[in-house]
Every structure is written in C-alpha cells, then in structure tokens.
C-alpha positions as CSV (number, residue, x, y, z in Angstrom):
1,W,84.2,155.6,163.2
2,F,84.4,152.1,161.4
3,G,87.4,153.8,158.4
4,G,87.1,150.1,156.6
5,Y,89.0,146.8,156.7
6,E,91.9,145.4,155.4
7,V,92.2,140.6,155.3
8,Y,95.3,139.5,155.0
9,I,95.0,134.9,154.0
10,A,97.6,132.9,154.4
11,A,97.7,130.0,152.4
12,D,98.8,126.8,152.5
13,L,100.4,125.0,150.0
14,S,102.5,122.6,151.0
15,G,103.3,118.9,150.1
16,S,100.3,117.8,152.3
17,M,97.8,119.9,150.6
18,N,97.9,117.9,147.3
19,E,96.4,114.4,149.4
20,T,92.8,114.2,149.3
21,M,90.0,114.1,152.5
22,H,86.0,112.8,152.0
23,G,87.5,112.5,148.2
24,V,88.5,116.1,147.5
25,K,91.8,117.9,147.3
26,K,92.7,119.2,150.3
27,N,94.2,121.9,147.8
28,D,91.1,122.3,145.7
29,S,88.9,123.2,148.4
30,Q,91.4,126.3,149.8
31,R,92.0,127.5,146.8
32,D,87.8,128.3,146.4
33,M,87.6,129.0,149.9
34,V,90.3,131.6,149.5
35,F,88.8,133.0,145.8
36,L,84.8,133.3,147.9
37,L,86.7,134.7,150.2
38,V,88.3,137.9,147.7
39,D,85.6,138.0,145.9
40,S,83.3,138.8,149.2
41,C,85.5,141.4,151.0
42,M,86.1,142.8,146.6
43,S,82.8,142.9,146.3
44,A,82.1,145.0,150.1
45,S,84.8,147.4,148.5
46,V,83.1,148.0,145.1
47,A,80.3,149.0,147.2
48,A,82.5,150.8,150.2
49,K,83.6,153.0,146.5
50,Q,80.3,154.1,145.3
51,A,79.4,155.0,148.6
52,D,82.0,157.3,149.4
53,R,80.7,160.6,148.5
54,R,78.6,159.7,152.1
55,L,80.6,158.2,154.2
56,K,82.4,161.0,156.5
57,A,85.4,159.0,156.6
58,P,86.9,156.9,153.7
59,M,86.4,152.6,154.2
60,P,88.3,150.7,151.9
61,V,87.9,147.3,151.7
62,K,91.4,145.7,150.9
63,V,92.8,142.1,150.7
64,S,96.3,140.6,150.8
65,V,96.9,136.5,149.7
66,V,100.7,134.8,150.7
67,V,100.9,131.5,150.0
68,F,103.7,129.0,151.4
69,G,105.3,125.5,150.9
70,M,108.0,124.8,148.4
71,K,108.4,128.6,148.3
72,T,106.7,131.5,149.8
73,E,105.4,134.7,148.2
74,I,102.2,137.7,147.9
75,V,100.9,136.5,145.6
76,L,98.1,139.6,146.0
77,P,99.3,142.4,147.1
78,L,97.4,144.8,149.8
79,T,94.6,145.9,147.0
80,Q,91.2,147.1,145.9
81,E,91.8,145.9,143.0
82,W,89.5,142.9,141.4
83,T,89.4,143.3,137.4
84,P,90.2,139.8,135.5
85,K,94.0,140.5,136.1
86,E,93.4,139.9,139.5
87,Q,91.4,137.2,139.9
88,I,93.8,135.1,137.0
89,T,96.5,136.0,139.2
90,L,94.9,134.6,142.2
91,Y,94.1,131.2,140.7
92,R,96.6,130.6,139.5
93,A,98.6,130.8,142.3
94,L,96.1,129.0,144.4
95,D,95.7,125.7,141.7
96,A,100.2,125.2,140.8
97,G,101.4,122.3,142.6
98,A,101.8,122.2,146.5
99,G,104.9,121.0,148.0
100,G,107.8,121.5,150.6
101,G,107.0,122.1,154.0
102,T,104.8,124.6,155.9
103,P,106.9,127.5,156.8
104,D,103.6,129.7,157.5
105,H,105.7,131.6,160.0
106,K,107.6,133.2,156.6
107,A,103.8,134.3,155.3
108,L,103.1,135.6,158.7
109,A,105.9,137.8,158.4
110,L,105.4,139.4,155.1
111,I,101.9,139.8,156.5
112,E,102.8,141.6,159.7
113,R,105.4,143.8,157.6
114,Q,102.4,144.7,155.2
115,A,100.2,145.7,157.9
116,E,102.7,148.1,159.0
117,E,103.4,149.6,156.4
118,A,99.7,150.0,155.4
119,E,99.1,151.7,158.8
120,Q,102.1,153.8,158.7
121,A,99.9,154.9,155.6
122,D,96.8,155.7,157.3
123,E,98.2,157.4,159.7
124,D,100.0,159.9,157.2
125,A,96.8,160.0,154.8
126,H,94.9,160.9,158.5
127,R,97.1,163.6,159.5
128,A,96.9,165.0,155.8
129,A,93.2,165.2,155.3
130,A,91.6,168.0,157.3
131,N,88.4,166.0,157.3
132,L,90.2,163.3,158.6
133,Q,90.9,164.8,162.0
134,K,88.2,164.8,164.1
135,H,87.3,161.7,163.7
136,D,88.7,158.7,165.7
137,W,89.0,156.5,162.6
138,R,91.1,153.7,161.7
139,M,90.8,150.7,159.8
140,R,90.7,146.9,161.5
141,R,93.0,144.5,160.3
142,F,92.4,141.0,159.7
143,V,94.6,137.3,159.2
144,I,92.9,134.3,158.5
145,A,95.8,130.8,157.5
146,T,94.6,127.8,156.1
147,A,97.0,125.1,157.7
148,D,96.9,120.9,158.0
149,G,100.2,120.3,159.4
150,G,103.1,121.9,161.9
151,S,104.7,124.7,161.3
152,N,108.4,124.4,160.4
153,D,109.2,127.2,163.9
154,S,106.2,127.0,165.7
155,R,108.5,129.7,168.2
156,L,108.8,132.6,165.4
157,V,104.9,131.8,164.6
158,K,103.5,132.2,168.5
159,E,106.0,135.2,168.1
160,T,104.4,137.0,165.1
161,N,100.8,136.1,166.3
162,D,102.1,137.6,169.5
163,R,102.8,141.2,167.8
164,L,99.6,141.0,165.7
165,Q,97.8,140.6,168.7
166,E,98.9,143.8,170.9
167,A,98.6,145.7,167.5
168,G,94.7,144.3,167.5
169,I,94.7,142.1,164.1
170,P,93.2,138.8,165.0
171,V,94.6,135.7,163.6
172,D,92.5,132.9,162.9
173,L,93.7,129.7,161.6
174,F,91.6,126.8,159.8
175,L,93.5,123.5,160.9
176,I,92.4,120.6,158.0
177,A,92.6,117.9,160.4
178,S,91.0,114.8,162.1
179,E,89.4,115.9,164.9
180,D,91.5,112.6,166.6
181,D,94.4,113.7,166.0
182,V,94.5,115.9,169.2
183,Y,98.3,116.7,169.5
184,L,98.1,118.6,165.7
185,K,95.7,121.0,167.3
186,Q,97.2,121.2,171.2
187,A,100.6,122.7,168.9
188,A,98.4,125.2,166.8
189,A,96.6,126.6,169.4
190,E,99.8,127.4,171.3
191,S,100.9,129.3,168.3
192,Y,98.1,130.8,167.4
193,Q,95.9,133.5,168.5
194,S,92.2,131.5,167.9
195,V,92.3,127.7,166.1
196,E,89.1,126.1,164.3
197,L,89.5,123.0,163.6
198,V,88.8,121.4,159.9
199,P,87.7,117.7,159.5
200,D,86.0,117.9,156.8
201,V,88.3,120.0,153.8
202,R,84.4,120.5,152.4
203,D,83.4,122.5,154.8
204,L,86.2,124.6,154.4
205,A,84.3,127.9,152.5
206,E,81.9,128.0,154.7
207,K,83.6,128.3,157.5
208,G,85.6,130.9,156.7
209,L,83.4,132.9,155.2
210,S,81.8,132.5,158.4
211,R,84.4,133.6,160.6
212,L,85.2,136.5,158.3
213,T,81.3,137.6,158.6
214,D,81.2,137.6,162.9
C-alpha cells in the first residue's frame, strides 16, 4: 500500500556556489532546481488531496528544504502547503548570498530529525485510524542533496547516511564538479549512498527531476 511520500532537500549555500560554471552562477541553477522540485511535488500534493476521498489510504505529499553554508537552517519545514508565502520564503532563502564552508553533516542531521518525527506521527495516526490498521501503509521518504565541494565532516555525513539507509531512506547527492575531479567524487561516494556528477550546472534541474521521478 503506497501511502505517499516526503522529499527532503539539502541545498548548498557555501561560498563556492557563488562561482560560475559555463557562464551560469552555480547557486542560480541550484535555486531553480530546488524550486522546480518543490513545485512539482506540491502539484502532486494538490492532486492527492483532490483524490483523497477515493483512496483507501491517505497519500500525502510533503516537502522540506534545508540550506547549509554560513548557517544551516530549515527554510521550509516539512509541509503540504505551497501558498505564495511558502514560495516567497523559499525563493528568497535560495537566492540569498552564499558563504562559508560545506557543513552538509548538519543539514542531514536536521533532515534525519524531521524524518524521525514524521515517522512517529505516521505511526500514531496509523494506530488511531481503524481504517488504516488493516493496510500495510507507510510513507516513502527521499533525500536529495546538492554540493560543489568536499564535506566539512565526511565521517558524520557517512554515519547519517548509514542510519538513513537502514531506515529505508535513500540519499542522492548531486555533485557539481568537473569530470576530471576524480578525488572529489570518490570522497563523496565514500560518504553518500548515491552520487551523481553534474559537470554542467545547467543540467542540474533536469537531473534532479529525473531522479525524483525514478
């Protein structure tokens, strides 16, 4: 029984995201990709809400966005809402000036905590609703991360990835880097469950949407 899904996005706002690649600012492409991902998910959420009465189990679609760089914070808490308020808040957060290092371990920790709380809430709802108790219903959860450099703490990144994988939550990293940067990709592969190299930042949105669809 498919119960719906949650997408957690970790966006890199480290200083190097201010650099350009193929004439395009890396942070601009990341902003567009994340916004498109969230907008696509929210369109699915609206469709799920409209069909809710015809479904045998609820099928919510929720999204959360965390940014990391000079500061790491949840800019879009896990939600089904996609009003102008959420749209403006997210766009401004992604369009803000990048700076600092790459503390993706902190972003993943925030995502892990949100996912744990969401899972507990689902279990409580499952026990409380008699019509759900007869179904093997559960949410699917996914994490999509972007980065263009090495982690500040790759050990903690790997530990969090291992726990998320054990919980059945895949983590896909889109690494914005040249194909020649073999060391960077190898280092990322040692920490993340899945790494896809993005040598042309203009392809970021297409790759992100394709992976989520798959």
